[in-house]
N, C-alpha and C positions, 0 to 999 in steps of 0.2 A: 786552133792557133788563129788569131785574127790579125791581118795586118792593119797597123795603126795609120797607114797611109791612105789606103781605098776602103777600108772597113769590109774587105772580102776574107771569107774563111779560107785559110792556106793549107791547114792541114787538121784532121781529126784524130786523135790519139785513142786508141783502143787497147785494152789488156784482156784479150779474150780467155788466154791460159790462166789467168788469175781469177777470171770471172768477178771482176771488181764489183762490189754490191753497194751501189749508192755512193759514187764518188762526191763528196760534199763541199770540201773547201780545199784550197791549195795556195802554196806560197812558193816563191823562188829563191835560190840561194844568192847570197850577196854578190857573187861573180856571175849571175845570170846563167850558170852553166846546167843546173838542175832544178827540177820541179818537184815539190814535195805534196804529194796528193793523198787526202785521207778516205778512208772507207766508213762512212757513218753506219750503214747497216751490215758491216763485217768487222774486222779486228785488225786490219793492216794499214800500215803506212807506206806508200810507194815512193820511191825515188826514180825519177824519170829524166833521160837525157833530153834537154831542152831543143837540141838542133835536129836530132833524128826521131824523136818521140819514142825510143826504146827504153824498156824496162832496165833499171840498174840494180834495183832492190826491192823486195817486199819484206818488210819487217812487221813481226807480231811480238809483242812483250808477253814473255812467257816464263814460269817459274822453272826449277831444276826437273819437275814432274811433267813439265809439258802443259800446264794449266795457263790459260790466258789471263793476263793480269790488266790489260787495257782493252776493254770492250768499247764497241763503237766511237771510235775516234772521229771527232766532229770538225774542229778547227785547228789550224796550225799556224804558227808565227815562229819567227826567229828572234834571238837576242842581238842587238846591234853590236855588243861589245865582244862577244864570244862565237858568235855565228852558231851557237847551239839551236836546235830544233825543239820546238814544245808544242805537243798535241793535247787537247782537253780530251780526257776519256769519259764520254757522255754516259756510258754504263758503268762506271765506277766512281771512286771519290778522289781521283787522282789527274794530275797533268804529268804525262810521259816526257822525260827530258833526254835527249839525243845529242851525242857529241858529233861534230862534223870532222871527217878525217882528211887528210890532205889530198887524197884521191876523190873528194867530192861525196863518198859515201858517207853513211851514218852508223854509228854504234850507239846502242842503248846504254844509257848512263845510269838512270835512276827514276823511281816514282816520286813525285811532289805531292802530298797529301794535302787537300783544300779543307779538310776538318781539323781541328784542334787535337781530337782524340779519334782518330780513324777505327781503333778497335771497338768503340763503344757507341760514337755518334752516328747518325743516319748518313748513308752516302750522299754527298754533295752532287755528284755528277754534273761537272762544269761542262760549259758548252763552248760559246765564242769568248775566248779570253782576249785580252790586250797587254801588249808588253810597253813597259815605260821607255821614254825616249832615249834614255841612256843604258837601257838594259838591266837596269838595278832593281825592276820592280815588275810586278804582273797582277793583273785584277781579273777574276773570274766570275761569271754568273752562274751560281749554282742552282740547276734547274729543280733539283730534287728536295732541296732545303729552303727554298725561296730567300736566299741571301747572296751576298758577295764577298769574297775573299781578296784581301790585299796581301801581297806576299813580298817579301824582301830577300832579293838574291844575295845581299852583303852577308846577312846572317843565315841565309837559307831557313827562314821562320816566317809564320803568319805574324802580319803587324796586327790586323783585326779581321774579324768575320761578323757583319752586321746584316740584319734582316732588311730585305728590300721590298719585295711584292711577290705576287703570284707568278710562278714559272719564269724566273729571269733567264733570259737566253742569249743576250749579246751585250756586249760592252764597246765604249769607245772613251778614248783618254785625250785630255787636253795635250797640245805640242809640247808643254813644258811639265807634263805629269801632275800639275796642280789639282785637278779634279778628273773625275771619271763618271761616265753616264751608263746606267745599267737599264737595259729594255725589259719590263716585265711583261711578258707576252699575254699571259691571260689576266693580268691585273690593270693593263691599259694604261700604266704609268710608267715614267722614267724616274729611276732614282738617282739624284746627285750625290756622288761619294767624295769625300776628301782624298786628295791624292798623296803620293809620299812626300811632295814638296808643295805643301798648301800655301797660297796666297792671302787666305782669310783665316779667321779665328776658328779654326777646327783641328782636330786630331786626325792623323793618317788613318784611313779606313773607315772613319766615321760617316755616317749618313747625314748630309746636309738638309735635304728636303726630297719630297716626292712632287713630280709634276704630273698632274692628272690629265691625260690626252683626250678621254671620252665624258666623264661626268665631272665636267669643268664649268658649266653654266652656259656652255655653247650648244647644247643638245638636249633635246626634249625627249626623253626615253618612252613618252606615252603618245605624243603628238607626232614626234619624228622631226620636228622643226629644227634646222641648224642655223646658227646665228653667228658662228664664228669658227676658228680652226678647232678640229676634233681629229682624233686618231684612235684605232683600236686594233689589237693583235700586232703591236709594233715589233719590227724584227731588228735589223742592223741599225746602230745609232753612232755612225763615225761623227768625228768632229773635223770641222773644215780645217785645211792646213794653217790658215792664219789665226785659229782658235776663235773665231768669232760666232759661229753658228754650230749647231748639231742638227742631223737631219735624220728623219725616221722614214721608213717605208712601212705602212700600215695595212696588213692584209685583209682585216674586218672591214674597214671603212673604204678601202681603196683610195686612200689620200696619201700624201707626203706632207708631213709637219716638221716645222723647223723652229728650234729653240735658240733664243738669242743667250750666249753663254755669259755676257755681262750681268744680266739681270736672272737668268735661269727661269725664264718665262717662255710660253708659247706665242709665237708673234705671227706666224704664217701658216697657211694650209694650201696646198697645190693637188688639184685632180690627178689620180692615178689609175692605173687599169688593175683588172682583177687579179689578185695574188700578189700585190705590191710587196716586195720581200728584201732584197739585197741592195745595199748603197755603196758607193765609193767615190771617191774624188779624182779628178783630173785637172790639170792646169788649162788654163783658158788664154789662147792668143790675145795679147794686148793686155793680160793682167786679170786677176781675179781666178776663179775655179768653176768648173761644171761638175754638179753632182749627178752621177750615172744611176738610175734606179732600175732594177729588175723586176718585173711582173711574171710570176709563174705562169699564169693562165692565159697569157697572150703572147703574140709575136713581138711585142713592142718594147724596147728598152728606152725610157723617157731620160731626157737630160734637161737639167734646170739650171741656169746660170746663177752663180752666187757672186756677184761683185760687191762693190762697196754698198754700205747701208744706205737707204733712201731718208727722208726727212723724218718718217715715223720710226726709224731705226729697224726697220725690217729689210731682209736682202733683196 
């Protein structure tokens, strides 16, 4: 736990009795009382008291015979309308849905399959999903099947599932859920997908285009010359809160790349440190936002201000 006033570490939370294996991603409850922590190299979801760091629950999704149904939970988010908790089962075909009780604890509700025919289709293995702004939709990057699923909570059904690129790993959605952006980790591309409330001539869930981050004419794979923005092994792709830009942390190239959402084109590259990976936004004093980018293999967390666009349209 880090103070947002002086940026010092105030507490470290450990779960030694649970032997938590690779805590990967977490989220907070709507009232800020609980933290939901996944266990990517295990099978558990943990509910933690935010104030004292104590464990409230360890949840494993199992059938009546004790068989685990949700392996390797990776990312977790909540629905804004119901406060239900959703985790991507990265070792299976589903997203696990939990109801939030009045006590703040969770109760498993159901598995939501990301394949249209889960009995016969290859496991999707969703990783870092994203929830629609009104809680009525969800988009998943399916790392095992190379596609993305758009799911509708009104009908509890898949709207569409379309191919994206090699090993899609993360998603980000426009603030109005008009488009989503899928990061294809081993394909070095970002797939632009039509959202549940499209503003352009596209069908919900349909792929609009692919944005090539590496083989886009800005990089000579033989000579090594770089003449413009490039990225490779892109991971998280959040959209800025004002909906103007998408930002990527690129592990392979050690760069931060920025996409203009109006044109869905690559407009800027910023140097990053080894292991450039996670990205999130925070408000900037005086207006605009900071994008915070983590680098797995250094001690540095880089921040890049994203304010109003300049004359050339770049941030």
